[in-house]
Each structure stands twice: as C-alpha cells, then as structure tokens.
Backbone as a chain_set.jsonl record, in Angstrom:
{"seq": "MSGFKLLDDSSTPGAPRAAARPGTGRWKMLLLLLVCVAPIAASYFTYYVVRPEGRRNFGELIDPMRPLPDQASVSLSGEPGNLLALKGQWLLVSVAGGACDEACSRHLYLQRQLRETLGKDKERLDWVWLIPDDAPVPVKLLPALNGATVLRVPLAAVSAWLKPGEGHQLSQQLYLVDPMGNWMMRFPPDLDLQSAAKVKRDLERVLRACASWDRAGREPLGVVSAKDRQ", "coords": {"N": [[59.979, -41.948, 144.48], [60.467, -44.149, 143.063], [59.537, -44.228, 140.51], [61.196, -42.659, 139.163], [63.112, -41.76, 136.316], [66.067, -41.654, 134.531], [66.862, -39.641, 131.868], [68.68, -39.212, 128.817], [69.943, -36.344, 127.038], [69.505, -36.645, 124.322], [67.22, -38.122, 124.092], [65.209, -36.503, 124.88], [62.366, -34.7, 123.956], [62.644, -32.335, 121.419], [65.231, -31.738, 122.002], [68.412, -30.707, 120.769], [70.348, -32.531, 118.356], [73.649, -33.861, 118.82], [76.273, -32.296, 117.128], [77.796, -33.75, 114.266], [81.023, -35.033, 114.505], [83.837, -33.729, 112.86], [86.116, -35.291, 112.613], [85.427, -37.944, 112.647], [85.243, -39.619, 110.352], [87.934, -39.828, 109.639], [88.953, -41.168, 111.852], [87.651, -43.631, 111.602], [88.771, -44.532, 109.226], [91.445, -44.773, 110.028], [91.169, -46.764, 111.968], [90.364, -48.926, 110.366], [92.673, -49.247, 108.841], [94.471, -50.033, 110.834], [93.378, -52.496, 111.524], [93.946, -53.951, 109.222], [96.722, -53.901, 109.137], [97.522, -54.988, 111.531], [97.745, -57.948, 111.698], [100.167, -58.412, 110.292], [102.042, -56.868, 111.706], [101.821, -58.127, 114.181], [102.747, -60.669, 113.541], [105.494, -60.259, 112.936], [106.278, -59.186, 115.41], [105.767, -61.34, 117.118], [107.477, -63.29, 116.063], [110.056, -62.159, 116.118], [110.336, -60.933, 118.613], [108.725, -62.024, 120.813], [109.819, -64.642, 121.492], [109.709, -67.822, 122.776], [111.521, -69.031, 125.631], [114.189, -71.306, 125.131], [113.644, -71.784, 122.522], [115.312, -71.684, 119.488], [116.644, -70.123, 116.633], [117.933, -71.679, 113.764], [119.071, -70.444, 111.569], [120.747, -67.27, 111.142], [119.423, -64.27, 112.246], [119.038, -61.215, 110.49], [119.856, -57.99, 111.347], [119.98, -54.587, 111.057], [117.409, -55.504, 108.664], [118.065, -55.959, 105.134], [117.076, -54.292, 102.243], [115.989, -55.422, 98.964], [118.05, -54.496, 96.243], [117.7, -51.935, 93.717], [118.441, -53.198, 91.025], [119.735, -54.09, 87.888], [119.292, -57.174, 86.117], [120.073, -60.27, 84.398], [118.7, -62.973, 82.644], [119.503, -66.487, 82.025], [118.949, -66.865, 79.377], [119.387, -64.427, 78.341], [117.514, -62.456, 78.76], [116.608, -59.261, 79.886], [116.139, -57.889, 83.199], [115.062, -56.983, 86.541], [116.115, -56.997, 89.923], [114.2, -56.164, 91.738], [111.846, -57.196, 90.84], [111.595, -59.61, 92.04], [110.23, -59.381, 94.367], [107.393, -60.146, 96.492], [107.357, -62.818, 96.996], [108.65, -65.435, 99.081], [112.157, -65.972, 99.204], [114.774, -68.246, 98.696], [118.065, -68.017, 98.595], [121.053, -68.571, 96.735], [124.504, -67.887, 95.983], [126.803, -68.052, 93.431], [129.471, -68.651, 91.084], [129.061, -69.069, 87.494], [130.263, -71.432, 86.598], [129.858, -73.241, 88.609], [130.825, -75.033, 91.106], [131.444, -77.944, 93.206], [130.392, -77.269, 95.75], [128.526, -75.331, 95.054], [126.736, -76.855, 93.484], [125.759, -78.549, 95.477], [124.403, -76.732, 97.114], [122.372, -75.879, 95.352], [120.981, -78.257, 95.045], [120.096, -78.659, 97.695], [118.496, -76.392, 98.014], [116.413, -76.89, 96.188], [115.393, -79.305, 97.255], [114.629, -78.514, 99.845], [112.571, -76.75, 99.27], [110.721, -78.514, 98.086], [110.076, -80.123, 100.268], [108.374, -78.591, 101.741], [105.798, -79.052, 101.15], [102.419, -78.23, 100.75], [103.008, -75.572, 101.024], [105.101, -75.004, 99.378], [104.829, -73.529, 97.057], [105.03, -70.972, 97.856], [107.622, -70.266, 98.072], [110.462, -69.3, 96.313], [113.293, -70.701, 94.734], [116.457, -69.406, 94.304], [119.202, -68.674, 92.237], [121.895, -66.654, 92.114], [124.144, -65.422, 89.83], [127.297, -64.144, 89.75], [129.067, -63.646, 87.642], [130.321, -64.072, 84.237], [130.65, -66.652, 83.424], [129.91, -69.629, 81.625], [127.082, -71.728, 82.285], [127.341, -75.133, 83.147], [126.22, -77.485, 80.757], [125.208, -79.964, 81.537], [124.122, -79.404, 83.978], [121.827, -77.938, 83.614], [119.236, -79.315, 83.287], [118.656, -79.904, 85.952], [117.927, -77.511, 86.992], [115.33, -76.916, 86.627], [112.509, -75.028, 87.269], [113.877, -73.296, 88.916], [114.931, -69.931, 89.734], [117.179, -68.218, 87.941], [119.639, -65.875, 87.724], [121.861, -63.499, 86.328], [123.902, -61.248, 87.984], [125.789, -58.332, 88.744], [128.782, -58.759, 90.663], [129.529, -56.778, 92.505], [127.093, -55.558, 93.128], [125.636, -57.643, 94.314], [127.28, -58.195, 96.511], [127.041, -55.848, 97.915], [124.561, -56.061, 98.946], [123.949, -58.732, 100.066], [125.623, -60.381, 102.743], [128.164, -62.538, 103.877], [128.725, -64.588, 106.838], [131.18, -63.764, 109.354], [134.456, -64.527, 108.358], [133.719, -66.187, 106.308], [132.825, -66.942, 102.864], [130.802, -65.372, 100.322], [129.585, -67.276, 98.699], [129.332, -69.483, 100.302], [127.094, -69.69, 101.889], [123.5, -69.87, 102.43], [120.722, -67.682, 101.81], [117.892, -66.021, 103.163], [115.071, -64.305, 102.012], [112.428, -62.051, 102.582], [108.921, -61.632, 101.482], [108.642, -58.889, 101.035], [110.986, -58.126, 100.073], [113.135, -57.973, 101.772], [116.266, -58.954, 102.931], [116.55, -61.207, 105.452], [117.601, -63.34, 106.906], [120.372, -65.594, 107.3], [121.924, -68.714, 106.597], [124.021, -71.189, 108.176], [127.316, -72.122, 106.894], [128.397, -74.992, 104.885], [126.228, -76.843, 104.81], [124.475, -79.88, 105.397], [122.45, -82.85, 104.904], [121.395, -83.352, 107.437], [121.604, -80.873, 108.835], [120.064, -79.443, 107.092], [117.493, -80.111, 107.772], [117.06, -78.511, 109.962], [117.119, -76.03, 108.78], [114.777, -76.256, 107.331], [112.873, -76.21, 109.417], [113.115, -73.555, 110.273], [112.208, -72.265, 107.956], [109.55, -73.173, 107.864], [108.56, -71.949, 110.151], [108.666, -69.151, 109.586], [107.018, -69.028, 107.358], [104.617, -69.87, 108.436], [104.149, -67.908, 110.37], [103.843, -65.634, 108.851], [101.707, -65.749, 106.998], [100.093, -64.235, 105.309], [101.555, -62.693, 103.608], [102.519, -63.156, 101.017], [102.245, -64.137, 97.511], [101.107, -67.084, 96.642], [102.224, -69.507, 94.306], [103.071, -68.057, 92.019], [104.601, -67.55, 88.782], [107.967, -68.522, 88.527], [110.76, -66.276, 88.17], [113.123, -65.668, 85.537], [113.517, -68.336, 84.818], [114.972, -71.456, 83.771], [114.823, -72.15, 80.445], [113.577, -74.24, 77.716], [115.115, -73.57, 75.541], [117.489, -72.755, 76.77], [118.415, -75.205, 77.6], [119.199, -76.505, 75.378]], "CA": [[61.132, -41.863, 143.596], [60.672, -45.391, 142.332], [59.218, -44.044, 139.1], [62.164, -41.724, 138.565], [63.861, -42.344, 135.187], [67.069, -40.724, 134.008], [66.836, -39.552, 130.423], [69.744, -38.393, 128.257], [69.455, -35.196, 126.277], [69.112, -37.018, 122.971], [65.889, -38.714, 124.099], [64.256, -35.471, 125.29], [61.766, -34.07, 122.775], [63.091, -30.991, 121.112], [66.647, -31.545, 122.304], [69.203, -30.723, 119.536], [71.311, -33.622, 118.226], [75.045, -33.415, 118.836], [76.827, -32.12, 115.778], [78.738, -34.81, 113.865], [82.413, -34.615, 114.625], [84.495, -33.8, 111.543], [87.203, -36.27, 112.579], [84.9, -39.311, 112.739], [85.644, -40.377, 109.162], [89.377, -40.12, 109.693], [89.173, -42.202, 112.856], [87.199, -44.903, 111.036], [89.781, -44.955, 108.253], [92.618, -45.206, 110.786], [90.836, -48.049, 112.587], [90.388, -49.93, 109.306], [94.073, -49.46, 108.5], [95.07, -50.809, 111.914], [92.876, -53.874, 111.416], [94.647, -54.599, 108.107], [98.164, -53.989, 109.406], [97.77, -55.696, 112.79], [98.282, -59.306, 111.568], [101.563, -58.369, 109.86], [102.827, -56.377, 112.832], [101.818, -59.17, 115.215], [103.606, -61.768, 113.09], [106.896, -59.891, 113.145], [106.514, -59.046, 116.838], [105.808, -62.68, 117.693], [108.633, -64.059, 115.603], [111.331, -61.553, 116.472], [110.4, -60.44, 119.986], [108.16, -62.93, 121.801], [110.286, -66.01, 121.231], [109.787, -68.528, 124.047], [112.832, -69.544, 126.042], [114.475, -72.635, 124.642], [113.493, -71.817, 121.072], [116.459, -71.071, 118.842], [116.691, -70.193, 115.182], [119.154, -72.237, 113.199], [119.632, -69.363, 110.777], [121.066, -66.031, 111.854], [118.564, -63.156, 111.866], [119.781, -60.04, 110.062], [119.323, -56.777, 111.958], [118.698, -54.397, 110.387], [117.236, -56.22, 107.405], [118.563, -55.218, 103.97], [116.099, -54.399, 101.145], [116.443, -55.731, 97.605], [118.496, -53.31, 95.519], [117.173, -51.651, 92.378], [119.592, -53.658, 90.257], [119.454, -54.822, 86.652], [119.704, -58.579, 86.076], [119.917, -60.902, 83.09], [118.463, -64.407, 82.748], [120.447, -67.285, 81.236], [118.61, -66.707, 77.959], [119.723, -63.074, 77.938], [116.397, -61.535, 78.958], [116.906, -58.301, 80.955], [115.157, -57.768, 84.263], [115.491, -56.22, 87.711], [115.937, -57.78, 91.145], [112.987, -55.747, 92.429], [110.741, -58.039, 90.369], [111.543, -60.806, 92.885], [109.355, -59.133, 95.516], [106.095, -60.802, 96.469], [107.515, -64.241, 97.287], [109.821, -65.783, 99.867], [113.278, -66.373, 98.349], [115.921, -68.934, 99.281], [119.045, -67.551, 97.62], [122.468, -68.937, 96.765], [125.337, -67.068, 95.1], [127.97, -68.815, 92.975], [129.829, -68.441, 89.693], [128.367, -69.903, 86.527], [130.905, -72.739, 86.458], [129.175, -74.039, 89.637], [131.644, -76.114, 91.647], [130.718, -78.949, 94.007], [129.619, -76.595, 96.801], [127.395, -74.697, 94.366], [125.788, -77.919, 93.132], [125.137, -79.018, 96.709], [123.436, -75.717, 97.52], [121.222, -75.925, 94.455], [120.23, -79.465, 95.392], [119.423, -78.434, 98.968], [117.433, -75.412, 97.79], [115.291, -77.57, 95.543], [114.812, -80.277, 98.177], [113.965, -77.804, 100.935], [111.316, -76.24, 98.74], [109.803, -79.63, 97.89], [109.632, -80.675, 101.558], [107.4, -77.694, 102.365], [104.46, -79.531, 100.808], [101.489, -77.264, 100.16], [103.569, -74.228, 101.115], [106.274, -74.849, 98.525], [104.572, -72.51, 96.046], [105.289, -69.66, 98.444], [109.065, -70.075, 98.146], [111.248, -69.444, 95.089], [114.728, -70.924, 94.971], [117.123, -68.438, 93.437], [120.662, -68.74, 92.079], [122.458, -65.434, 91.559], [125.457, -65.694, 89.227], [127.967, -62.847, 89.688], [130.091, -63.588, 86.597], [129.839, -64.408, 82.892], [131.014, -68.03, 83.106], [128.765, -70.42, 81.159], [126.589, -72.775, 83.177], [127.509, -76.448, 82.516], [125.006, -77.999, 80.113], [124.685, -81.098, 82.304], [123.441, -78.899, 85.165], [120.601, -77.234, 83.244], [117.99, -80.029, 83.603], [118.403, -79.877, 87.395], [117.503, -76.166, 87.367], [113.918, -76.756, 86.286], [111.766, -74.387, 88.341], [114.708, -72.338, 89.645], [115.145, -68.589, 89.196], [118.627, -68.081, 87.756], [119.881, -64.531, 87.206], [123.212, -62.939, 86.408], [123.909, -59.936, 88.636], [127.175, -57.958, 89.043], [129.257, -59.141, 91.986], [129.514, -55.613, 93.396], [125.711, -55.332, 93.57], [125.269, -58.715, 95.246], [128.082, -58.039, 97.726], [126.54, -54.691, 98.664], [123.28, -56.442, 99.543], [124.102, -59.915, 100.91], [126.919, -60.481, 103.401], [128.363, -63.809, 104.584], [129.202, -64.467, 108.204], [132.606, -63.458, 109.487], [135.355, -65.626, 108.034], [133.153, -67.015, 105.241], [132.628, -66.313, 101.571], [129.412, -65.192, 99.918], [129.074, -68.501, 98.076], [129.294, -70.589, 101.261], [125.892, -69.682, 102.702], [122.202, -69.618, 101.822], [120.148, -66.451, 102.339], [116.432, -65.992, 103.094], [114.537, -62.964, 101.747], [110.977, -62.079, 102.772], [108.187, -61.174, 100.296], [108.787, -57.454, 100.836], [112.298, -57.902, 99.494], [114.144, -57.766, 102.806], [117.095, -60.07, 103.362], [116.308, -61.252, 106.89], [118.248, -64.469, 107.586], [121.357, -66.385, 106.558], [122.127, -70.023, 107.204], [125.435, -71.529, 108.324], [127.947, -72.796, 105.752], [128.614, -76.448, 104.938], [124.994, -77.544, 105.151], [124.28, -81.246, 104.937], [121.044, -83.243, 105.03], [120.964, -83.231, 108.828], [121.397, -79.462, 109.145], [118.991, -78.958, 106.228], [116.232, -80.285, 108.505], [116.923, -77.333, 110.822], [116.743, -74.95, 107.871], [113.355, -76.456, 107.031], [112.08, -75.751, 110.558], [113.082, -72.091, 110.212], [111.339, -71.882, 106.849], [108.172, -73.439, 108.267], [108.169, -70.946, 111.145], [108.387, -67.84, 108.981], [105.859, -69.174, 106.483], [103.431, -69.965, 109.284], [103.946, -66.637, 111.066], [103.578, -64.542, 107.905], [100.959, -66.439, 105.943], [99.351, -63.33, 104.424], [102.492, -61.748, 103.0], [103.02, -63.496, 99.688], [101.311, -64.687, 96.527], [101.504, -68.464, 96.354], [102.015, -70.06, 92.983], [103.422, -67.227, 90.872], [105.605, -68.129, 87.912], [109.313, -68.08, 88.874], [111.39, -65.378, 87.219], [114.434, -66.099, 85.08], [113.603, -69.795, 84.822], [115.726, -72.064, 82.684], [113.886, -72.537, 79.401], [114.016, -75.315, 76.83], [116.179, -72.997, 74.723], [118.72, -72.789, 77.562], [118.882, -76.581, 77.776], [119.666, -77.051, 74.096]], "C": [[61.314, -43.124, 142.773], [60.388, -45.246, 140.862], [60.173, -43.104, 138.407], [62.97, -42.412, 137.482], [64.792, -41.286, 134.617], [67.054, -40.775, 132.499], [68.032, -38.754, 129.947], [69.14, -37.33, 127.374], [68.911, -35.59, 124.925], [67.716, -37.591, 122.914], [64.813, -37.703, 124.482], [63.692, -34.784, 124.065], [62.291, -32.653, 122.601], [64.559, -30.757, 121.385], [67.453, -31.617, 121.018], [70.165, -31.888, 119.523], [72.719, -33.047, 118.242], [75.555, -33.35, 117.408], [77.831, -33.222, 115.489], [80.158, -34.276, 113.936], [83.122, -34.763, 113.285], [85.573, -34.857, 111.462], [86.741, -37.715, 112.594], [85.34, -40.172, 111.562], [87.103, -40.759, 109.177], [89.668, -41.214, 110.7], [88.749, -43.574, 112.35], [88.217, -45.447, 110.041], [91.03, -45.474, 108.954], [92.383, -46.567, 111.424], [90.89, -49.18, 111.576], [91.818, -50.268, 108.917], [94.772, -50.317, 109.557], [94.647, -52.265, 111.866], [93.636, -54.627, 110.335], [96.112, -54.854, 108.433], [98.466, -54.872, 110.61], [98.314, -57.107, 112.618], [99.755, -59.338, 111.171], [102.45, -57.931, 111.013], [102.93, -57.439, 113.919], [102.728, -60.325, 114.839], [105.069, -61.458, 113.345], [107.203, -59.78, 114.631], [106.649, -60.408, 117.5], [107.092, -63.404, 117.329], [109.951, -63.497, 116.106], [111.458, -61.171, 117.938], [109.93, -61.469, 120.999], [108.557, -64.359, 121.475], [110.432, -66.722, 122.571], [111.207, -68.989, 124.347], [113.0, -70.972, 125.551], [114.325, -72.749, 123.149], [114.646, -71.063, 120.442], [116.327, -71.2, 117.335], [117.991, -70.853, 114.763], [119.861, -71.185, 112.355], [119.862, -68.125, 111.629], [120.179, -64.903, 111.333], [119.407, -61.924, 111.551], [119.102, -58.796, 110.628], [120.337, -55.635, 111.802], [118.627, -55.201, 109.09], [117.664, -55.328, 106.239], [117.604, -55.393, 102.793], [116.75, -54.765, 99.822], [116.904, -54.463, 96.908], [117.784, -53.158, 94.181], [118.309, -51.936, 91.4], [119.171, -54.459, 89.031], [119.995, -56.246, 86.748], [119.473, -59.109, 84.672], [119.704, -62.396, 83.307], [119.478, -65.161, 81.9], [120.183, -67.16, 79.744], [118.865, -65.292, 77.458], [118.613, -62.06, 78.123], [116.696, -60.581, 80.113], [115.781, -58.248, 81.987], [115.708, -56.918, 85.383], [115.205, -57.046, 88.952], [114.66, -57.4, 91.899], [111.782, -56.585, 92.017], [110.6, -59.309, 91.204], [110.635, -60.614, 94.1], [108.031, -59.887, 95.357], [106.142, -62.273, 96.794], [108.7, -64.41, 98.235], [110.906, -66.308, 98.922], [114.332, -67.086, 99.176], [117.043, -68.8, 98.258], [120.421, -68.168, 97.843], [123.199, -68.055, 95.768], [126.56, -67.89, 94.722], [128.212, -68.524, 91.505], [129.154, -69.436, 88.773], [128.959, -71.283, 86.352], [130.351, -73.739, 87.464], [129.985, -75.252, 90.088], [130.784, -77.05, 92.504], [129.854, -78.306, 95.086], [128.379, -75.923, 96.219], [126.331, -75.742, 94.032], [125.053, -78.431, 94.362], [124.078, -78.021, 97.193], [122.182, -75.757, 96.653], [120.348, -77.135, 94.756], [119.44, -79.246, 96.682], [118.283, -77.429, 98.822], [116.195, -76.077, 97.201], [114.6, -78.525, 96.512], [114.065, -79.599, 99.318], [112.613, -77.266, 100.472], [110.298, -77.372, 98.61], [109.257, -80.158, 99.215], [108.621, -79.781, 102.259], [105.966, -78.079, 102.013], [103.602, -78.457, 100.175], [102.018, -75.845, 100.197], [104.733, -73.998, 100.146], [106.092, -73.775, 97.464], [104.816, -71.099, 96.567], [106.771, -69.328, 98.49], [109.695, -70.28, 96.771], [112.691, -69.776, 95.464], [115.506, -70.221, 93.866], [118.629, -68.67, 93.436], [121.096, -67.447, 91.404], [123.884, -65.714, 91.088], [126.184, -64.356, 89.034], [129.085, -62.761, 88.645], [129.477, -63.995, 85.26], [130.172, -65.841, 82.485], [129.783, -68.817, 82.666], [128.377, -71.489, 82.185], [126.748, -74.12, 82.478], [126.189, -76.995, 81.977], [124.385, -79.122, 80.945], [123.906, -80.652, 83.544], [122.054, -78.336, 84.844], [119.315, -78.002, 83.55], [117.634, -79.971, 85.09], [117.888, -78.521, 87.867], [116.043, -75.899, 87.008], [113.147, -76.18, 87.474], [112.555, -73.379, 89.142], [114.672, -70.977, 88.967], [116.65, -68.364, 89.141], [118.894, -66.748, 87.059], [121.358, -64.162, 87.342], [123.113, -61.513, 86.941], [125.361, -59.584, 88.953], [127.558, -58.282, 90.487], [129.182, -57.969, 92.963], [128.12, -55.37, 93.96], [125.281, -56.388, 94.585], [125.992, -58.538, 96.578], [127.63, -56.85, 98.567], [125.232, -55.005, 99.375], [123.428, -57.596, 100.52], [125.515, -59.97, 101.485], [127.039, -61.857, 104.07], [128.761, -63.547, 106.033], [130.699, -64.238, 108.239], [133.455, -64.701, 109.212], [134.858, -66.522, 106.913], [133.007, -66.216, 103.952], [131.142, -66.283, 101.222], [128.793, -66.485, 99.402], [128.912, -69.657, 99.057], [127.984, -70.691, 102.029], [124.635, -69.49, 101.843], [121.548, -68.443, 102.546], [118.627, -66.459, 102.132], [115.951, -64.554, 102.988], [113.017, -63.026, 101.875], [110.254, -61.484, 101.558], [108.248, -59.674, 100.038], [110.166, -57.089, 100.288], [113.398, -57.69, 100.5], [114.937, -59.041, 103.073], [117.05, -60.096, 104.888], [116.972, -62.41, 107.622], [119.313, -65.082, 106.683], [121.615, -67.666, 107.341], [123.608, -70.369, 107.228], [126.004, -72.2, 107.077], [128.012, -74.304, 105.955], [127.367, -77.203, 105.383], [125.011, -78.966, 104.612], [122.816, -81.605, 105.159], [120.525, -83.093, 106.455], [120.684, -81.769, 109.191], [120.297, -78.858, 108.273], [117.631, -79.108, 106.909], [115.988, -79.101, 109.436], [116.565, -76.105, 109.992], [115.243, -75.042, 107.57], [112.481, -75.959, 108.173], [111.992, -74.227, 110.586], [112.143, -71.61, 109.115], [109.875, -72.062, 107.232], [107.684, -72.387, 109.257], [107.803, -69.615, 110.478], [107.177, -67.915, 108.052], [104.563, -69.213, 107.293], [103.111, -68.617, 109.938], [103.494, -65.534, 110.136], [102.788, -65.052, 106.711], [100.285, -65.502, 104.956], [100.253, -62.437, 103.584], [102.746, -61.978, 101.52], [101.927, -64.071, 98.805], [101.768, -66.091, 96.136], [101.267, -68.794, 94.891], [102.349, -69.167, 91.818], [104.47, -67.943, 90.025], [106.982, -67.63, 88.32], [109.887, -67.196, 87.771], [112.739, -65.933, 86.787], [114.602, -67.601, 85.058], [114.395, -70.282, 83.616], [114.748, -72.623, 81.664], [114.435, -73.706, 78.595], [115.16, -74.832, 75.931], [117.517, -73.041, 75.449], [119.299, -74.193, 77.623], [119.393, -77.198, 76.498], [121.173, -76.909, 73.962]], "O": [[62.18, -43.192, 141.901], [60.902, -46.007, 140.042], [60.007, -42.78, 137.231], [63.464, -43.521, 137.687], [64.374, -40.182, 134.269], [67.216, -41.844, 131.911], [68.391, -37.746, 130.557], [67.968, -37.404, 127.004], [67.977, -34.968, 124.419], [67.074, -37.576, 121.863], [63.625, -38.016, 124.416], [64.453, -34.327, 123.212], [62.36, -31.881, 123.558], [65.091, -29.701, 121.045], [67.209, -32.521, 120.218], [70.748, -32.216, 120.556], [72.972, -31.939, 117.768], [75.298, -34.237, 116.594], [78.624, -33.59, 116.355], [80.439, -33.174, 113.464], [83.019, -35.808, 112.642], [85.924, -35.291, 110.365], [87.569, -38.625, 112.558], [85.759, -41.315, 111.744], [87.476, -41.865, 108.783], [90.509, -42.081, 110.464], [89.41, -44.572, 112.635], [88.495, -46.645, 110.005], [91.609, -46.48, 108.542], [93.269, -47.421, 111.429], [91.393, -50.263, 111.874], [92.145, -51.433, 108.689], [95.558, -51.206, 109.232], [95.447, -53.163, 112.131], [93.941, -55.808, 110.501], [96.674, -55.883, 108.059], [99.552, -55.444, 110.699], [99.262, -57.468, 113.315], [100.51, -60.183, 111.65], [103.486, -58.542, 111.273], [103.993, -57.632, 114.509], [103.401, -60.898, 115.695], [105.801, -62.278, 113.899], [108.261, -60.223, 115.078], [107.527, -60.617, 118.337], [107.718, -64.048, 118.172], [110.855, -64.246, 116.477], [112.57, -61.09, 118.459], [110.651, -61.767, 121.951], [107.694, -65.195, 121.209], [111.202, -66.275, 123.422], [111.985, -69.294, 123.444], [112.049, -71.754, 125.561], [114.819, -73.705, 122.551], [114.928, -69.925, 120.82], [115.946, -72.252, 116.822], [119.038, -70.6, 115.358], [121.082, -71.044, 112.41], [119.259, -67.954, 112.688], [120.175, -64.609, 110.138], [120.372, -61.626, 112.256], [117.911, -58.578, 110.409], [121.434, -55.708, 112.355], [119.652, -55.534, 108.496], [117.631, -54.101, 106.338], [117.341, -56.522, 102.382], [117.918, -54.457, 99.588], [116.214, -53.446, 96.973], [117.326, -54.137, 93.593], [119.042, -51.032, 90.999], [118.361, -55.382, 89.121], [121.024, -56.491, 87.379], [118.779, -58.494, 83.862], [120.442, -63.022, 84.068], [120.23, -64.55, 81.14], [121.095, -67.329, 78.935], [118.597, -64.982, 76.297], [118.747, -60.915, 77.691], [117.009, -61.036, 81.213], [114.622, -58.527, 81.678], [116.702, -56.212, 85.208], [114.178, -57.72, 89.033], [114.1, -58.225, 92.62], [110.804, -56.676, 92.759], [109.596, -60.012, 91.091], [110.308, -61.582, 94.787], [107.612, -60.218, 94.248], [105.101, -62.927, 96.865], [109.644, -63.622, 98.198], [110.605, -67.008, 97.955], [114.74, -66.597, 100.229], [116.984, -69.396, 97.183], [120.896, -68.277, 98.974], [122.599, -67.536, 94.826], [127.278, -68.372, 95.598], [127.286, -68.192, 90.766], [128.727, -70.508, 89.201], [128.244, -72.219, 85.996], [130.367, -74.944, 87.216], [129.856, -76.345, 89.536], [129.557, -76.95, 92.517], [128.724, -78.734, 95.319], [127.308, -75.948, 96.827], [125.146, -75.519, 94.279], [123.857, -78.716, 94.299], [122.995, -78.414, 97.626], [121.064, -75.677, 97.162], [119.12, -77.046, 94.724], [118.264, -79.599, 96.763], [117.226, -77.592, 99.432], [115.075, -75.853, 97.66], [113.372, -78.557, 96.588], [112.992, -80.052, 99.715], [111.629, -77.325, 101.21], [109.137, -77.205, 98.985], [108.107, -80.592, 99.282], [108.061, -80.178, 103.281], [105.021, -77.484, 102.533], [103.996, -77.84, 99.186], [101.52, -74.989, 99.466], [105.29, -72.9, 100.104], [107.067, -73.173, 97.013], [104.809, -70.14, 95.796], [107.146, -68.23, 98.9], [109.485, -71.315, 96.137], [113.243, -69.199, 96.401], [115.255, -70.409, 92.675], [119.25, -68.839, 94.486], [120.717, -67.174, 90.265], [124.722, -66.184, 91.857], [125.74, -63.523, 88.243], [129.958, -61.899, 88.748], [128.274, -64.232, 85.162], [129.995, -66.208, 81.324], [128.72, -68.685, 83.272], [129.23, -72.069, 82.856], [126.335, -74.256, 81.327], [125.169, -76.968, 82.664], [123.161, -79.214, 81.043], [123.124, -81.424, 84.098], [121.199, -78.269, 85.727], [118.364, -77.391, 84.038], [116.457, -79.986, 85.451], [117.458, -78.388, 89.013], [115.584, -74.759, 87.083], [113.132, -76.769, 88.555], [111.983, -72.669, 89.969], [114.414, -70.881, 87.767], [117.316, -68.323, 90.175], [118.433, -66.521, 85.941], [122.007, -64.477, 88.34], [122.356, -60.687, 86.431], [126.108, -60.458, 89.393], [126.763, -58.103, 91.41], [128.812, -58.152, 94.122], [127.973, -55.018, 95.131], [124.642, -56.073, 95.589], [125.398, -58.709, 97.643], [127.812, -56.84, 99.785], [124.839, -54.296, 100.301], [123.07, -57.459, 101.69], [126.485, -59.645, 100.8], [126.114, -62.292, 104.756], [129.093, -62.42, 106.402], [131.399, -64.494, 107.259], [133.206, -65.777, 109.756], [135.505, -67.519, 106.593], [133.058, -64.986, 103.952], [130.342, -67.056, 101.75], [127.616, -66.756, 99.641], [128.403, -70.712, 98.678], [127.769, -71.666, 102.748], [124.696, -69.02, 100.707], [121.781, -68.227, 103.735], [118.136, -66.848, 101.073], [116.36, -63.691, 103.764], [112.384, -63.938, 101.345], [110.898, -60.892, 100.692], [107.938, -59.229, 98.933], [110.478, -55.919, 100.069], [114.494, -57.269, 100.132], [114.363, -60.079, 103.402], [117.457, -59.137, 105.544], [116.915, -62.462, 108.851], [119.177, -65.089, 105.459], [121.535, -67.697, 108.569], [124.369, -69.891, 106.387], [125.257, -72.782, 106.29], [127.726, -74.821, 107.035], [127.441, -78.094, 106.229], [125.499, -79.221, 103.511], [122.024, -80.751, 105.559], [119.362, -82.75, 106.665], [119.65, -81.463, 109.784], [119.667, -77.875, 108.662], [116.719, -78.322, 106.654], [114.84, -78.726, 109.674], [115.805, -75.244, 110.437], [114.537, -74.033, 107.557], [111.444, -75.345, 107.924], [110.937, -73.666, 110.884], [111.376, -70.668, 109.313], [109.049, -71.193, 106.952], [106.524, -71.978, 109.208], [106.76, -69.03, 110.772], [106.397, -66.966, 107.971], [103.544, -68.658, 106.882], [101.947, -68.233, 110.046], [102.831, -64.591, 110.571], [103.154, -64.816, 105.559], [99.933, -65.932, 103.857], [99.77, -61.522, 102.918], [103.161, -61.048, 100.829], [100.847, -64.439, 99.267], [102.721, -66.246, 95.373], [100.25, -68.415, 94.31], [101.948, -69.477, 90.696], [105.151, -68.846, 90.511], [107.168, -66.42, 88.453], [109.548, -67.344, 86.597], [113.423, -66.592, 87.571], [115.709, -68.101, 85.256], [114.476, -69.611, 82.587], [113.931, -73.482, 81.995], [115.586, -74.111, 78.757], [116.064, -75.6, 75.602], [118.552, -73.324, 74.845], [120.515, -74.367, 77.689], [119.959, -78.291, 76.516], [121.744, -77.313, 72.949]]}, "num_chains": 1, "name": "protein.A"}
C-alpha cells in the first residue's frame, strides 16, 4: 500500500471538469468591493467604537451625524453656489453675522491657526465661515480671510443642519464636518489657545484615521477675492 496515491477526479484522464459556477464573477466583484470599503469602515469603527479606556474626545461626537443640506449659498462677491459643493474636504465651520463681533473674530483666528498647525495635513481642511444675514463684512477684516471659505446662507437652513449644545447659541461653537458632508463633531464654546490645543488633537485623530477620504489641496470655495478687499 506504500505506493497507493489518492487522485482527485480532475486529475483522472477523461474525467469531466466541474462546470464554472455562474456566481463566481459576482463573488469576485463583491470581494473587490469589500477590499475597497474595508479601510473606511475600519477607520470609523476604530474611531467611534474601539476607543481605548482613558482616551477622551474634546469635541462632542454627533450621533446621528447630519448630512450637508442641498442649500443655495452666495459668496461675498455675489457668486451663487450650493453647500453640497463643500463635500470632498474636512470642514471646520463657524457661524456668525457679517458684522463679526469679537467672538466671531476670535473663532476665525482660531480656525486659521488650527489649520496652519496641521502642517502637511492642512490642505485637507477648509476653514469655513457661514454668514446667516446680509450685514456687510468689515473691510478691515477682509485681509485676514485670505484662504477662508466665506458663504452667506439663510439662518433657517443653517439652524436646521447645525445645532449648538444645550444653553448655547449657534455662533458660540465650532463644528467639524467630514469629507462626505456629515456634521460629526462640535467643540465647546469660549475656546482659547489652551483649549485649541485639544481641538487640534481631535483634528489630528480624525485626519489620521480617515486618511483616504478627502482630496488634499483643492481650491477653497467662496474665497475672499481681491475685488472683495477693495
């Protein structure tokens, strides 16, 4: 029996080959789809579910997340647009009237500084100011808005999408939106330089966890032009 050798049917001369299964192509396509989607699913699962003990987000996670509305917008130069065009990039959003009081100016400064401190990842984040009224923006503020996305959007539309924490106003907080257009985090009011460092850590975490989601380096929308600064 030492010379006994087990042969499968396919190796036996004259044995018919098994008929190709009609579902093979579909299974291959499904497998390919899973390979593509897995990194995104794993990123969200890791960030939202498998958070090690002792790790705390400074910002408040929004559950369920709220998608960008299909809402018309207007740039400072009067160019029409739509908020849906903001998809494809991480957004750090503030909301304040065009007159821009001290709190508004502080938020704009922090938005710009937070973006700059991200180093090579800064091109993945747009800083956005949504203006829910028709008040003119102070001329002296325009040079500081270089690189910002500034859009006028009706207050009702903004309020239906973004919500402040209990006891706070919409203009008191900053809001983080992912590249798919989902508002997913808000930061506490009254941010200062010390608390801004905690905001930066949250930004670094989501950028690191979801590195394949966005297009780095796109041109910001609704930017303040030379015409606006005249």
